[in-house]
Residue, then its C-alpha position, 0 to 999 in steps of 0.5 A: m479458474t478458481a483463483l481468478q473467480n476468487l480475485l474477481a469476487l473480492t475486487a468487485p466491491l472495490f470497484l463499486l465503492v470507487l464508482v460511488g465516489y465517482f458518481l457523487v462528484r459527477r452526478g451527486g453535486w459534490d464539489k472539490p472542497a467536499a472531496d478534499a475534506l473527505t480525503r483529509f478525514v481519511f488521511a488524518v483520522a480514519v487510517p491512523t486510527l486503523l493503524f494505531r489499533l493494528m500496531s497496538g498488538f505488535s508485541r504479541l505477534p509471533p517471532v519475526d522471520g528476518r528472511l521474510l522481511l528482508a525478501y519482501f521489503g528489500g525487494s520493495l526498496l530496490v523496486f522503489g529506487l528503480g521506479r524513482s529513477a525511471a520517473r526522473r529519467l523517463f517522465r522528468m518528474d521532480g523528487a516528490a512526484g518521483s517518490v510517489f511514483g516509486i511507492g506506487g510500484v511497491f505498495s500493494n492492496n494488502l489490507l483489502l485483498g491480501v488476507p482474504l486471498a492468502k487464506t483462500l488460495l494458500g490456506e490459514a497456514s500462510l496468515p502469519a507471514v501475511s500478518l507480518v508483512l501487513v504490520f511492517n508494510s505501512f510503517l516502513l513504506w509510509t516512512l520511506v516515501t515521507v522521508s523521500v518526499e521531505w528530503a526532495r523538498h528540503r534537500s539540505t545537509s544543514l541542521r535546519g534542513v535535516m530538522a525540516t525533513a525529520g519534522g515532516v516525517i514525525t508529524n505525518p499522521i500515518v507514521a505517528s499513529i504507527v509509532a504510537g501504536t507500537a510503543y503502546s503495545y510494549t506497555g503490555l496493557p490491553l486497550p480498554a474495551m470501550l476505547d478498543r471498540t470505538l477505535e475499531l468502529m472508526g478504523q472500519a471506516a478507513v477502507p470504504l472511505s479510502l475507495i470512495a475518496l479515490g472515486m472522487g479523485l477519478a472524477e476530478f482527474g479522470i483515467r486518461g490523464g497521465l495514462r503513460e505514467s499510470a501504465a508505467i506504475c502498473a508495470f512496476k507493481l504487477l510485474l517487476h515487484p513480484v519478480i524481484v520479491l520472488l528472486a529475493a525469497l529464493a536467494l534467501g532460502l525462504p520456505a515455499l509457503e512463505t515465498q508464495a505468500i509474499v509473492l502473492l502480496a507483491a503481485l496485488p494491485v496498487g493500494a488505495t493508500v498510494y492515492l492518499m499519499s499523492r493527495q497528502f503530498d499534492t503531486l501525481g494525483g491523476p496518474v496514481a488514481g488511474s493506476l489503481v483502477l488499471s492495476t486492479a483490473i489487470a491483477a485479476v489475471s496477472a496475480p493468479v498467473m504469478l502465484t501459479v508460477t511461484v508454486l511451480l517454481t518453489a516446488w521445482v527448486r525444493 
């Protein structure tokens, strides 16, 4: 019950921010161009600023446990592939829509829920593992979906086709900010105090504005549009993803605390970033918006249950 109460307390403000965006469109008179402009700002400025600042300290992180990254991201890659295949076979989606569908099944709400939940439920000792996943999460998964979408759109083995795909990846603001932040971290230079504070203030806007943009999208698309697709994304995200990550962690012999931490992250609802992806690539906006709301509501019960199962299973295996 305590875990459930903690998760509900953390998700309540998220729903309120989504409602703010929803009512701005439905009752506040904000039109679609205004919603599109806010989404572009979040994607091109706020989120890249947040990620650049996060990655600027990458070189000072503790040594990476390869097994942890392999378990989480190896499992995520498998689920992404299964999701992309299901999107094509079950819903007749094209490559771009299937890529966004697949990433919806593996991109968790780690930034908003992962850190506070891990600290509350597993203790501060779990935070290094969570931090490693958080740092690699945006780079690997944003790059994965960008490559997948660009390849689907420019499907060609010619030099021109490969260059078009590479250009789409490199010029993506999210990928570019992560690469730039990582490169800067290896200079060994701290960010100047004035610049660091400016970036911090801009980055702080990313989370609430992402959720407000989501609410605006819900007002445009509604939750009922693409309900079958939304439910399928939730099934991949809340059931298959944590189960695959748990099995991978056990197979690799990952310590109990690290196993519990990454399974908790995998069991979290679909991240608001996936909605930004759907808007950026102009596909599957309605189903993704619906999946964010549905998965957040369902995870209030399913995430604590999955964590409890993981704790019991790791204790039994060890």
